[in-house]
TIRO-2110 file (N, C-alpha, C; in Angstrom, 1 decimal):
// TIRO-2110
0.9, 8.4, 19.4, N, 1, A
-0.5, 8.2, 19.7, CA, 1, A
-1.4, 8.8, 18.5, C, 1, A
-1.0, 9.8, 17.9, N, 2, A
-1.7, 10.4, 16.8, CA, 2, A
-1.7, 9.4, 15.6, C, 2, A
-0.6, 8.8, 15.4, N, 3, A
-0.5, 7.8, 14.3, CA, 3, A
-1.5, 6.7, 14.5, C, 3, A
-1.5, 6.2, 15.7, N, 4, A
-2.4, 5.1, 16.1, CA, 4, A
-3.9, 5.5, 15.8, C, 4, A
-4.2, 6.7, 16.2, N, 5, A
-5.6, 7.2, 16.0, CA, 5, A
-5.9, 7.2, 14.5, C, 5, A
-4.9, 7.7, 13.7, N, 6, A
-5.2, 7.8, 12.3, CA, 6, A
-5.3, 6.5, 11.7, C, 6, A
-4.5, 5.5, 12.1, N, 7, A
-4.6, 4.2, 11.6, CA, 7, A
-5.9, 3.6, 11.9, C, 7, A
-6.3, 3.8, 13.2, N, 8, A
-7.6, 3.2, 13.6, CA, 8, A
-8.8, 3.8, 12.9, C, 8, A
-8.7, 5.1, 12.6, N, 9, A
-9.7, 5.8, 11.9, CA, 9, A
-9.7, 5.3, 10.4, C, 9, A
-8.6, 5.0, 9.9, N, 10, A
-8.5, 4.5, 8.5, CA, 10, A
-9.1, 3.1, 8.4, C, 10, A
-8.8, 2.2, 9.5, N, 11, A
-9.3, 0.9, 9.5, CA, 11, A
-10.8, 0.9, 9.6, C, 11, A
-11.3, 1.8, 10.5, N, 12, A
-12.8, 1.9, 10.7, CA, 12, A
-13.5, 2.3, 9.4, C, 12, A
-12.8, 3.4, 8.7, N, 13, A
-13.4, 3.9, 7.5, CA, 13, A
-13.5, 2.9, 6.4, C, 13, A
-12.5, 1.9, 6.4, N, 14, A
-12.4, 0.9, 5.4, CA, 14, A
-13.2, -0.3, 5.8, C, 14, A
-14.0, -0.2, 6.9, N, 15, A
-14.8, -1.3, 7.3, CA, 15, A
-14.1, -2.4, 8.1, C, 15, A
-13.0, -2.2, 8.8, N, 16, A
-12.3, -3.2, 9.5, CA, 16, A
-13.0, -3.3, 10.9, C, 16, A
-13.2, -4.5, 11.4, N, 17, A
-13.8, -4.7, 12.7, CA, 17, A
-12.9, -4.1, 13.8, C, 17, A
-13.5, -3.5, 14.9, N, 18, A
-12.7, -2.9, 15.9, CA, 18, A
-11.6, -3.8, 16.5, C, 18, A
-11.8, -5.1, 16.7, N, 19, A
-10.8, -6.1, 17.3, CA, 19, A
-9.7, -6.3, 16.4, C, 19, A
-9.8, -6.0, 15.0, N, 20, A
-8.8, -6.3, 14.1, CA, 20, A
-7.6, -5.4, 14.3, C, 20, A
-7.6, -4.4, 15.1, N, 21, A
-6.4, -3.5, 15.2, CA, 21, A
-5.5, -3.9, 16.3, C, 21, A
-5.7, -5.0, 16.9, N, 22, A
-4.9, -5.5, 18.0, CA, 22, A
-3.4, -5.6, 17.6, C, 22, A
-3.1, -6.1, 16.4, N, 23, A
-1.7, -6.2, 15.9, CA, 23, A
-1.1, -4.9, 15.7, C, 23, A
-1.7, -3.8, 15.8, N, 24, A
-1.1, -2.5, 15.6, CA, 24, A
-0.7, -1.8, 16.9, C, 24, A
-0.9, -2.5, 18.0, N, 25, A
-0.6, -1.9, 19.3, CA, 25, A
0.9, -1.4, 19.4, C, 25, A
1.9, -2.2, 18.9, N, 26, A
3.3, -1.7, 18.9, CA, 26, A
3.5, -0.3, 18.3, C, 26, A
2.6, 0.1, 17.4, N, 27, A
2.8, 1.4, 16.8, CA, 27, A
2.7, 2.6, 17.7, C, 27, A
2.1, 2.3, 18.9, N, 28, A
2.0, 3.4, 19.9, CA, 28, A
3.2, 3.8, 20.5, C, 28, A
4.2, 2.8, 20.5, N, 29, A
5.6, 3.1, 21.0, CA, 29, A
6.3, 4.0, 20.1, C, 29, A
6.7, 5.2, 20.6, N, 30, A
7.4, 6.2, 19.8, CA, 30, A
8.8, 5.7, 19.4, C, 30, A
9.3, 4.7, 19.9, N, 31, A
10.7, 4.3, 19.5, CA, 31, A
10.7, 3.2, 18.4, C, 31, A
9.6, 2.9, 17.9, N, 32, A
9.5, 1.8, 16.9, CA, 32, A
10.1, 2.3, 15.6, C, 32, A
10.9, 1.5, 14.9, N, 33, A
11.5, 2.0, 13.7, CA, 33, A
10.6, 2.0, 12.5, C, 33, A
10.9, 2.7, 11.5, N, 34, A
10.1, 2.9, 10.3, CA, 34, A
9.7, 1.6, 9.7, C, 34, A
10.7, 0.7, 9.5, N, 35, A
10.5, -0.6, 8.9, CA, 35, A
9.4, -1.3, 9.6, C, 35, A
9.4, -1.4, 10.9, N, 36, A
8.4, -2.2, 11.6, CA, 36, A
7.0, -1.5, 11.5, C, 36, A
7.0, -0.2, 11.7, N, 37, A
5.7, 0.5, 11.6, CA, 37, A
5.1, 0.4, 10.2, C, 37, A
5.9, 0.5, 9.2, N, 38, A
5.5, 0.3, 7.8, CA, 38, A
4.9, -1.1, 7.6, C, 38, A
5.7, -2.1, 8.0, N, 39, A
5.3, -3.5, 7.8, CA, 39, A
4.0, -3.8, 8.5, C, 39, A
3.9, -3.4, 9.8, N, 40, A
2.7, -3.7, 10.5, CA, 40, A
1.5, -3.0, 10.0, C, 40, A
1.6, -1.7, 9.7, N, 41, A
0.5, -0.9, 9.2, CA, 41, A
0.1, -1.4, 7.8, C, 41, A
1.0, -1.7, 7.0, N, 42, A
0.6, -2.2, 5.6, CA, 42, A
0.0, -3.6, 5.7, C, 42, A
0.6, -4.4, 6.6, N, 43, A
0.1, -5.8, 6.7, CA, 43, A
-1.4, -5.8, 7.1, C, 43, A
-1.8, -5.0, 8.0, N, 44, A
-3.2, -4.9, 8.5, CA, 44, A
-4.1, -4.3, 7.4, C, 44, A
-3.7, -3.1, 6.8, N, 45, A
-4.5, -2.4, 5.9, CA, 45, A
-4.6, -3.1, 4.5, C, 45, A
-3.5, -3.6, 4.0, N, 46, A
-3.5, -4.3, 2.7, CA, 46, A
-4.3, -5.6, 2.9, C, 46, A
-4.0, -6.3, 4.0, N, 47, A
-4.8, -7.6, 4.2, CA, 47, A
-6.3, -7.4, 4.1, C, 47, A
-6.7, -6.3, 4.8, N, 48, A
-8.2, -6.0, 4.8, CA, 48, A
-8.7, -5.6, 3.5, C, 48, A
-7.9, -4.8, 2.8, N, 49, A
-8.2, -4.3, 1.5, CA, 49, A
-8.3, -5.5, 0.4, C, 49, A
-7.3, -6.3, 0.5, N, 50, A
-7.3, -7.5, -0.4, CA, 50, A
-8.5, -8.4, -0.1, C, 50, A
-8.8, -8.6, 1.1, N, 51, A
-10.0, -9.4, 1.6, CA, 51, A
-11.3, -8.8, 1.0, C, 51, A
-11.4, -7.5, 1.1, N, 52, A
-12.6, -6.8, 0.5, CA, 52, A
-12.6, -7.0, -1.0, C, 52, A
-11.4, -6.8, -1.6, N, 53, A
-11.4, -6.9, -3.1, CA, 53, A
-11.8, -8.4, -3.5, C, 53, A
-11.2, -9.4, -2.8, N, 54, A
-11.5, -10.8, -3.2, CA, 54, A
-12.9, -11.2, -2.9, C, 54, A
-13.6, -10.5, -2.0, N, 55, A
-15.0, -10.9, -1.8, CA, 55, A
-15.9, -10.1, -2.6, C, 55, A
-15.4, -9.3, -3.6, N, 56, A
-16.1, -8.7, -4.6, CA, 56, A
-16.5, -7.2, -4.3, C, 56, A
-15.9, -6.6, -3.4, N, 57, A
-16.2, -5.1, -3.1, CA, 57, A
-15.6, -4.4, -4.3, C, 57, A
-16.5, -3.5, -4.9, N, 58, A
-16.0, -2.7, -6.0, CA, 58, A
-15.0, -1.7, -5.5, C, 58, A
-14.1, -1.3, -6.4, N, 59, A
-13.1, -0.3, -6.1, CA, 59, A
-13.7, 1.0, -5.7, C, 59, A
-14.8, 1.4, -6.5, N, 60, A
-15.5, 2.6, -6.2, CA, 60, A
-16.0, 2.7, -4.8, C, 60, A
-16.5, 1.6, -4.2, N, 61, A
-17.0, 1.6, -2.9, CA, 61, A
-15.8, 1.8, -1.9, C, 61, A
-14.6, 1.2, -2.1, N, 62, A
-13.5, 1.4, -1.3, CA, 62, A
-13.1, 2.9, -1.4, C, 62, A
-13.1, 3.4, -2.5, N, 63, A
-12.7, 4.8, -2.7, CA, 63, A
-13.6, 5.8, -2.0, C, 63, A
-14.9, 5.5, -2.0, N, 64, A
-15.9, 6.3, -1.3, CA, 64, A
-15.7, 6.2, 0.2, C, 64, A
-15.3, 5.1, 0.7, N, 65, A
-15.0, 5.0, 2.2, CA, 65, A
-13.8, 5.8, 2.6, C, 65, A
-12.8, 5.7, 1.7, N, 66, A
-11.5, 6.5, 1.9, CA, 66, A
-11.7, 8.0, 1.8, C, 66, A
-12.8, 8.4, 1.1, N, 67, A
-13.0, 9.8, 0.9, CA, 67, A
-13.4, 10.5, 2.2, C, 67, A
-13.8, 9.8, 3.3, N, 68, A
-14.1, 10.5, 4.5, CA, 68, A
-12.9, 10.6, 5.4, C, 68, A
-11.7, 10.2, 5.0, N, 69, A
-10.5, 10.3, 5.8, CA, 69, A
-10.0, 11.8, 5.6, C, 69, A
-9.2, 12.2, 6.6, N, 70, A
-8.7, 13.6, 6.5, CA, 70, A
-7.7, 13.8, 5.3, C, 70, A
-7.8, 14.9, 4.7, N, 71, A
-6.9, 15.1, 3.5, CA, 71, A
-5.8, 16.0, 3.9, C, 71, A
-5.9, 16.8, 5.0, N, 72, A
-4.9, 17.7, 5.3, CA, 72, A
-3.5, 17.1, 5.7, C, 72, A
-3.6, 15.9, 6.2, N, 73, A
-2.3, 15.3, 6.7, CA, 73, A
-1.8, 14.2, 5.8, C, 73, A
-2.5, 14.0, 4.6, N, 74, A
-2.0, 13.0, 3.7, CA, 74, A
-2.7, 11.6, 3.9, C, 74, A
-3.5, 11.5, 4.9, N, 75, A
-4.1, 10.2, 5.2, CA, 75, A
-5.0, 9.7, 4.0, C, 75, A
-5.8, 10.6, 3.5, N, 76, A
-6.7, 10.2, 2.4, CA, 76, A
-5.9, 9.8, 1.2, C, 76, A
-4.8, 10.6, 0.9, N, 77, A
-4.0, 10.4, -0.3, CA, 77, A
-3.3, 9.0, -0.1, C, 77, A
-2.8, 8.6, 1.0, N, 78, A
-2.2, 7.4, 1.2, CA, 78, A
-3.2, 6.2, 1.0, C, 78, A
-4.4, 6.4, 1.6, N, 79, A
-5.5, 5.4, 1.5, CA, 79, A
-5.8, 5.2, 0.0, C, 79, A
-6.0, 6.2, -0.7, N, 80, A
-6.4, 6.1, -2.1, CA, 80, A
-5.3, 5.5, -3.0, C, 80, A
-4.0, 5.8, -2.7, N, 81, A
-2.9, 5.1, -3.3, CA, 81, A
-2.8, 3.7, -3.0, C, 81, A
-3.1, 3.3, -1.8, N, 82, A
-3.2, 1.9, -1.3, CA, 82, A
-4.3, 1.1, -2.1, C, 82, A
-5.4, 1.7, -2.2, N, 83, A
-6.5, 1.2, -2.9, CA, 83, A
-6.2, 0.9, -4.3, C, 83, A
-5.6, 1.9, -5.0, N, 84, A
-5.2, 1.7, -6.4, CA, 84, A
-4.2, 0.6, -6.5, C, 84, A
-3.3, 0.4, -5.6, N, 85, A
-2.3, -0.7, -5.7, CA, 85, A
-3.1, -2.0, -5.5, C, 85, A
-4.0, -2.1, -4.6, N, 86, A
-4.7, -3.4, -4.3, CA, 86, A
-5.5, -3.8, -5.5, C, 86, A
-6.1, -2.8, -6.2, N, 87, A
-7.0, -3.1, -7.3, CA, 87, A
-6.3, -3.1, -8.7, C, 87, A
-5.0, -3.1, -8.7, N, 88, A
-4.2, -3.2, -10.0, CA, 88, A
-4.5, -4.5, -10.7, C, 88, A
-4.6, -5.6, -9.9, N, 89, A
-4.8, -6.9, -10.6, CA, 89, A
-5.2, -7.9, -9.5, C, 89, A
-6.3, -8.7, -9.7, N, 90, A
-6.8, -9.6, -8.7, CA, 90, A
-5.8, -10.8, -8.5, C, 90, A
-4.9, -11.0, -9.4, N, 91, A
-3.9, -12.0, -9.2, CA, 91, A
-2.8, -11.7, -8.2, C, 91, A
-2.7, -10.4, -7.9, N, 92, A
-1.7, -10.0, -6.9, CA, 92, A
-2.1, -10.4, -5.6, C, 92, A
-1.2, -11.1, -4.9, N, 93, A
-1.5, -11.6, -3.6, CA, 93, A
-1.4, -10.5, -2.5, C, 93, A
-1.9, -10.8, -1.3, N, 94, A
-1.7, -9.9, -0.2, CA, 94, A
-0.2, -9.8, 0.2, C, 94, A
0.5, -10.9, 0.1, N, 95, A
1.9, -10.9, 0.5, CA, 95, A
2.7, -10.0, -0.4, C, 95, A
2.4, -10.0, -1.7, N, 96, A
3.2, -9.2, -2.7, CA, 96, A
2.8, -7.7, -2.5, C, 96, A
1.5, -7.5, -2.3, N, 97, A
1.1, -6.1, -2.1, CA, 97, A
1.6, -5.5, -0.8, C, 97, A
1.6, -6.3, 0.2, N, 98, A
2.1, -5.8, 1.5, CA, 98, A
3.6, -5.5, 1.4, C, 98, A
4.4, -6.4, 0.7, N, 99, A
5.8, -6.1, 0.5, CA, 99, A
6.0, -4.8, -0.3, C, 99, A
5.2, -4.6, -1.3, N, 100, A
5.3, -3.5, -2.2, CA, 100, A
5.0, -2.2, -1.4, C, 100, A
3.9, -2.2, -0.7, N, 101, A
3.4, -1.0, 0.0, CA, 101, A
4.4, -0.7, 1.2, C, 101, A
4.9, -1.8, 1.9, N, 102, A
5.8, -1.6, 3.0, CA, 102, A
7.1, -0.9, 2.5, C, 102, A
7.6, -1.3, 1.4, N, 103, A
8.8, -0.7, 0.8, CA, 103, A
8.5, 0.7, 0.4, C, 103, A
7.3, 1.0, -0.2, N, 104, A
6.9, 2.4, -0.6, CA, 104, A
6.9, 3.2, 0.7, C, 104, A
6.4, 2.7, 1.7, N, 105, A
6.3, 3.4, 3.1, CA, 105, A
7.7, 3.7, 3.6, C, 105, A
8.6, 2.7, 3.6, N, 106, A
9.9, 2.8, 4.2, CA, 106, A
10.7, 3.9, 3.4, C, 106, A
10.5, 4.0, 2.1, N, 107, A
11.4, 5.0, 1.4, CA, 107, A
10.6, 6.3, 1.1, C, 107, A
9.5, 6.5, 1.8, N, 108, A
8.7, 7.7, 1.7, CA, 108, A
7.9, 8.0, 0.5, C, 108, A
7.4, 6.9, -0.1, N, 109, A
6.7, 7.0, -1.3, CA, 109, A
5.2, 6.5, -1.2, C, 109, A
4.7, 6.4, 0.1, N, 110, A
3.4, 5.8, 0.3, CA, 110, A
2.3, 6.6, -0.4, C, 110, A
2.5, 7.9, -0.4, N, 111, A
1.5, 8.8, -0.9, CA, 111, A
1.6, 9.0, -2.4, C, 111, A
2.6, 8.5, -3.1, N, 112, A
2.8, 8.6, -4.5, CA, 112, A
1.7, 7.8, -5.2, C, 112, A
1.1, 8.5, -6.1, N, 113, A
0.1, 7.9, -7.0, CA, 113, A
0.7, 7.8, -8.4, C, 113, A
0.8, 6.7, -9.0, N, 114, A
1.5, 6.6, -10.3, CA, 114, A
0.5, 7.1, -11.4, C, 114, A
1.0, 7.7, -12.4, N, 115, A
0.2, 8.2, -13.5, CA, 115, A
-0.5, 6.9, -14.1, C, 115, A
-1.7, 7.2, -14.7, N, 116, A
-2.5, 6.0, -15.2, CA, 116, A
-1.7, 5.2, -16.3, C, 116, A
-0.8, 5.8, -17.0, N, 117, A
0.0, 5.0, -18.0, CA, 117, A
1.0, 4.1, -17.4, C, 117, A
1.3, 4.3, -16.1, N, 118, A
2.2, 3.4, -15.4, CA, 118, A
1.6, 2.2, -14.8, C, 118, A
0.3, 2.2, -14.7, N, 119, A
-0.5, 1.1, -14.2, CA, 119, A
-0.1, -0.3, -14.8, C, 119, A
-0.1, -0.3, -16.1, N, 120, A
0.2, -1.6, -16.8, CA, 120, A
1.6, -2.0, -16.5, C, 120, A
2.6, -1.1, -16.5, N, 121, A
3.9, -1.5, -16.2, CA, 121, A
4.0, -2.0, -14.7, C, 121, A
3.4, -1.3, -13.8, N, 122, A
3.4, -1.6, -12.4, CA, 122, A
2.8, -3.0, -12.2, C, 122, A
1.7, -3.2, -12.8, N, 123, A
1.0, -4.5, -12.6, CA, 123, A
1.8, -5.7, -13.1, C, 123, A
2.4, -5.5, -14.4, N, 124, A
3.2, -6.6, -14.9, CA, 124, A
4.5, -6.8, -14.1, C, 124, A
5.2, -5.8, -13.6, N, 125, A
6.3, -5.9, -12.8, CA, 125, A
6.0, -6.6, -11.5, C, 125, A
4.9, -6.2, -10.8, N, 126, A
4.5, -6.9, -9.6, CA, 126, A
4.2, -8.4, -9.8, C, 126, A
3.5, -8.7, -10.9, N, 127, A
3.3, -10.1, -11.2, CA, 127, A
4.5, -10.9, -11.4, C, 127, A
5.5, -10.2, -12.1, N, 128, A
6.8, -10.9, -12.3, CA, 128, A
7.5, -11.1, -10.9, C, 128, A
7.5, -10.1, -10.1, N, 129, A
8.1, -10.2, -8.8, CA, 129, A
7.5, -11.3, -8.0, C, 129, A
6.2, -11.5, -8.1, N, 130, A
5.4, -12.4, -7.4, CA, 130, A
5.9, -13.9, -7.8, C, 130, A
6.2, -14.1, -9.1, N, 131, A
6.6, -15.4, -9.5, CA, 131, A
8.0, -15.7, -9.1, C, 131, A
8.8, -14.7, -8.6, N, 132, A
10.2, -15.0, -8.2, CA, 132, A
10.3, -15.6, -6.8, C, 132, A
9.2, -15.7, -6.1, N, 133, A
9.3, -16.3, -4.8, CA, 133, A
8.5, -15.5, -3.8, C, 133, A
8.9, -15.7, -2.5, N, 134, A
8.2, -15.1, -1.4, CA, 134, A
8.8, -13.7, -1.2, C, 134, A
8.1, -12.8, -0.5, N, 135, A
8.6, -11.5, -0.2, CA, 135, A
9.9, -11.5, 0.6, C, 135, A
10.3, -12.5, 1.3, N, 136, A
11.5, -12.5, 2.0, CA, 136, A
12.7, -12.9, 1.1, C, 136, A
12.4, -13.4, -0.1, N, 137, A
13.5, -13.9, -1.0, CA, 137, A
14.2, -12.7, -1.6, C, 137, A
15.6, -12.9, -1.8, N, 138, A
16.4, -11.9, -2.3, CA, 138, A
16.0, -11.4, -3.7, C, 138, A
15.7, -12.3, -4.6, N, 139, A
15.2, -11.9, -5.9, CA, 139, A
13.9, -11.1, -5.9, C, 139, A
13.0, -11.5, -5.0, N, 140, A
11.7, -10.8, -4.9, CA, 140, A
12.0, -9.4, -4.4, C, 140, A
12.8, -9.3, -3.3, N, 141, A
13.1, -8.0, -2.8, CA, 141, A
13.8, -7.0, -3.8, C, 141, A
14.8, -7.6, -4.6, N, 142, A
15.5, -6.9, -5.6, CA, 142, A
14.5, -6.4, -6.7, C, 142, A
13.5, -7.3, -7.0, N, 143, A
12.5, -6.9, -8.1, CA, 143, A
11.7, -5.8, -7.6, C, 143, A
11.2, -5.8, -6.4, N, 144, A
10.4, -4.7, -5.8, CA, 144, A
11.2, -3.4, -5.8, C, 144, A
12.4, -3.5, -5.3, N, 145, A
13.3, -2.3, -5.3, CA, 145, A
13.5, -1.7, -6.7, C, 145, A
13.8, -2.6, -7.7, N, 146, A
14.0, -2.1, -9.1, CA, 146, A
12.8, -1.5, -9.6, C, 146, A
11.6, -2.1, -9.3, N, 147, A
10.3, -1.5, -9.8, CA, 147, A
10.1, -0.1, -9.2, C, 147, A
10.3, 0.1, -7.9, N, 148, A
10.2, 1.4, -7.3, CA, 148, A
11.2, 2.4, -7.8, C, 148, A
12.4, 2.0, -8.1, N, 149, A
13.4, 2.8, -8.7, CA, 149, A
13.0, 3.4, -10.1, C, 149, A
12.5, 2.4, -10.9, N, 150, A
12.1, 2.7, -12.2, CA, 150, A
10.9, 3.7, -12.2, C, 150, A
9.9, 3.4, -11.3, N, 151, A
8.8, 4.3, -11.3, CA, 151, A
9.2, 5.7, -10.8, C, 151, A
10.1, 5.8, -9.9, N, 152, A
10.6, 7.1, -9.3, CA, 152, A
11.3, 7.8, -10.5, C, 152, A
12.1, 7.1, -11.2, N, 153, A
12.8, 7.7, -12.4, CA, 153, A
11.9, 8.3, -13.5, C, 153, A
10.8, 7.5, -13.7, N, 154, A
9.8, 7.9, -14.7, CA, 154, A
9.0, 9.2, -14.2, C, 154, A
8.7, 9.1, -12.9, N, 155, A
8.0, 10.3, -12.3, CA, 155, A
8.7, 11.6, -12.3, C, 155, A
10.1, 11.5, -12.2, N, 156, A
10.9, 12.7, -12.2, CA, 156, A
11.2, 13.2, -13.5, C, 156, A
11.0, 12.4, -14.6, N, 157, A
11.2, 12.9, -16.0, CA, 157, A
10.1, 13.9, -16.3, C, 157, A
10.5, 14.8, -17.2, N, 158, A
9.4, 15.7, -17.7, CA, 158, A
8.3, 14.9, -18.5, C, 158, A
7.1, 15.3, -18.5, N, 159, A
6.0, 14.6, -19.0, CA, 159, A
6.3, 14.2, -20.5, C, 159, A
7.0, 15.1, -21.3, N, 160, A
7.2, 14.9, -22.7, CA, 160, A
8.1, 13.7, -22.9, C, 160, A
9.0, 13.4, -21.9, N, 161, A
9.9, 12.3, -22.1, CA, 161, A
9.4, 10.9, -21.6, C, 161, A
8.2, 10.9, -21.0, N, 162, A
7.7, 9.6, -20.5, CA, 162, A
7.2, 8.7, -21.6, C, 162, A
END
């Protein structure tokens, strides 16, 4: 129930209409697996963020809305990381970003914020993944997985080696 409340608070803070959370109802079931909860949560939130991005909402406005979220449980950090991903490149589709964010969620990297120097690499790799097909395609999934592995390897290296 707490997760559902946090998601609803996040949706409201990002300007999502109250009726838009209907697809998140299964998250209230405590037995739902991580994959399903990550997929549903990211589908709703990324979809709304991409919609806001595509209609011209500036990144700074989205960041300001996320700033009201609680910071003590990581909610704000995850929202800010999600906004950074959505605003990497306007050519990135909602489907690509949902798949990327869902995978980050599934492997526990939702809150990770890439260093600014990784943005160009992340953007180019996501655009490459997007050209490989749909998120369900094996090559697409492998591309996303490889991207996340590379980013994690870079993050764990000492700053002098990056």
